[in-house]
C-alpha positions, -999 to 999 in steps of 0.1 A, spaced: 61 479 307 39 449 299 13 472 282 41 487 261 53 453 250 18 441 243 10 472 222 41 468 201 43 430 199 40 430 162 69 454 159 90 433 183 81 402 163 93 418 131 125 432 147 132 398 162 128 380 129 151 404 110 176 404 138 179 367 137 179 366 99 207 391 96 228 374 123 223 341 105 234 356 72 264 374 88 275 341 103 273 326 68 294 354 54 321 350 80 322 313 83 320 301 47 344 325 31 380 314 29 393 349 37 393 372 67 363 395 66 360 425 89 329 435 109 319 464 86 323 444 54 303 416 69 276 441 79 277 456 45 273 423 27 246 411 51 228 445 49 225 443 11 210 408 13 187 415 42 177 450 30 165 438 -4 147 409 13 130 434 36 119 455 6 104 426 -11 87 413 20 72 446 31 62 456 -4 42 423 -5 30 425 32 17 461 32 8 468 -4 3 438 -27 -12 412 -4 -40 435 10 -50 444 -25 -50 407 -35 -72 398 -5 -96 426 -14 -99 418 -51 -91 380 -51 -75 382 -85 -45 359 -85 -33 368 -120 -32 405 -112 -15 398 -79 12 377 -95 19 403 -122 20 431 -96 44 410 -75 68 397 -101 75 429 -120 88 448 -89 104 416 -77 123 412 -109 134 449 -108 145 446 -71 164 413 -78 182 429 -107 192 458 -86 203 435 -58 225 414 -80 242 444 -96 247 460 -62 262 429 -47 285 425 -77 296 461 -73 301 457 -36 324 426 -39 345 437 -68 381 439 -56 372 428 -20 370 390 -24 385 361 -42 351 347 -49 341 372 -75 333 345 -100 305 332 -78 288 366 -79 288 365 -117 274 330 -120 239 318 -126 241 300 -93 243 333 -74 212 347 -93 192 315 -86 203 315 -49 195 352 -44 161 349 -61 151 317 -41 161 331 -7 141 363 -14 110 343 -25 112 321 6 114 351 30 
């Protein structure tokens, strides 16, 4: 059993990080909203947020960062990072807006610049 855990320690580290991250975000969804939110809706809202953050993180981790470390060209890396990042953030904002329409009283927040800045900042920090 220890050999199995040792061989797959990186996988367990990643799973642990994303598990804690999604539980933290699910807690935020359920505690800060002024309305009753069911388990599936909480999972759906959290899944959109965490799913797009995973896409950005693993695109950078597996594809862009190794190419940067190989070539050492910062300008190229930033260009290769920010173009897909902008596309993914645009898709995330529109998907989250679509997901909450009609389900929440806080629809105005999802159409504000504050939401876009918050979504972009959290994705960059992850």
